Each structure stands twice: as structure tokens, then as C-alpha cells.
N, C-alpha and C positions, 0 to 999 in steps of 0.2 A: 124937303126937297120939292121942287116943282117939276113939271114935265120936261122942261128944257134941260135941267140937270140930269134927269134920268136918261134922256136921249143921248146926251154927251157921254155919260158913263157907258151905255150900251155900245155906242159907236167906238169908243176907245177900247173897250174889252174885245169887240169883234175884230178890230184892226190888229190888236196884239195877238189874237188867236190866229189870224191869217198869216202873220209873220212867224208864227211858231214860238212866240215868246210866252213864257209861263208867268202867270201873275204871282206876285209875292205870296209866299206861303207863310203861315204863322210860325214863329219860332217857339219851340217848346222850352219850358224852363229846364235848366240843367239838373241832372240828378244830384242829390245831396248825400253826403256820407258822414256818419258819426266816426270821430276818431276816439278810439278806446285806449286807455293805458291800463296795463295789467300789473297785478301785485306780484312781487317776488320777495324772498326773505333776505335779500342782500342790499338792495337800494335803500338809502336812507330817506326818511320822510322829508327832511330838509332839501335834499336834492330834487325830489319829486315836485315840491312847491316851487323851487327855483326854475325847473323846466317849464312848469305851467305858467309861471309869470314871464319867463324870457321868450319862449317859443309861441305860447298860445295867448300871450298878452292879458292874462287874468290878473285882477287885483289880488292883493295878499289874502284877504278873507275868503274870496271865492276859490283861490288856489288851495287854501288849507281845507276847505270843505270838500273839494274834489279829491284831494289827497286822502282824506279820511274815508271817503267812499271807496277809493281804491284799496285802502288798507283793510276795511271791514267787509266789503262785498266782493273783493277779488278783482274788481275792475271799476273804472270810472270813465265818464264821458268828458273829454277835453273840449269838444266843440263839434259843430256841424259845418262842413265845407263842401265845395265842389270837389270832384275827383282829383284834379291836379293839385289843388291846394292841400287836400288831405294827405296825399302821398308825399308831398314835399315836407309837410310838418312831421310826418312819421319818420322820414329820412333824417331830418334835423335832430329829432329826439334820439334816434339810434346812434347817430354820429356823436352827439354830445355825451350820451351814456357810455359809449365805447371809449371816448377820450378820458372820461372820468373813471373808467374801469368798473362800470355797473352793468348788470344784465337787464336793464329796464327795457321792456318791450311795449310797443304800440301796435294796434291794428285798426282796420276800418270795417264798417258794415254799412250797407245802404240804409239811409234814414227813411 
């Protein structure tokens, strides 16, 4: 930048300050949340894979891997999303599980 550009910026900023305008503040990145699916002894493995593919748009192999994590470790990570999307996906899982008469549960935690 040359001196002319610096002067114009200073003049512009001081003019905005006089008018009481706030300069644009930097937007922070949204917080991200992990969606977790929990194991139970009633929901079938096939249904869990179906949910992962349908709601979380996972390919078959990845859905199967996540399902095995859920089965062996007690829970698995379905994805990382912003708060609103995470809550919506959890709601969709619970609605589909209830419709199919399974007690499948999901939760979220901050990533």
C-alpha cells in the first residue's frame, strides 16, 4: 500500500467512528458437534447400517465399520456437524427408530 491508500483508510475509519458505526468484526467459526450412536441389545445391526446410510449418507462399507464400532465399543461416531444439523440428525434417527420399534439412541458432544 502506498501513503495515499493508508490516508484513505484512516479517513474512512475515522468517519465511520464519528458516525458511531462499528467496523465489521470477524465471524468466528461455528462450534462443531460429534453425533454419537449408542449400542443396545435390541436394535439389529442391519437397521443401524440402514440408518447410517440413509440419515448420515455414509457409503455401505463405512456404515458397516461404524456399526461394528458401535457394537464392539458401545458407541460410534456418525459424523461431525454444526449444532442445528447435529440435533436434526439425532431427531431423525430417534423418529425412524421409534417408527421401526427400536430403542436406538443418539447423542452429541462438542468436538
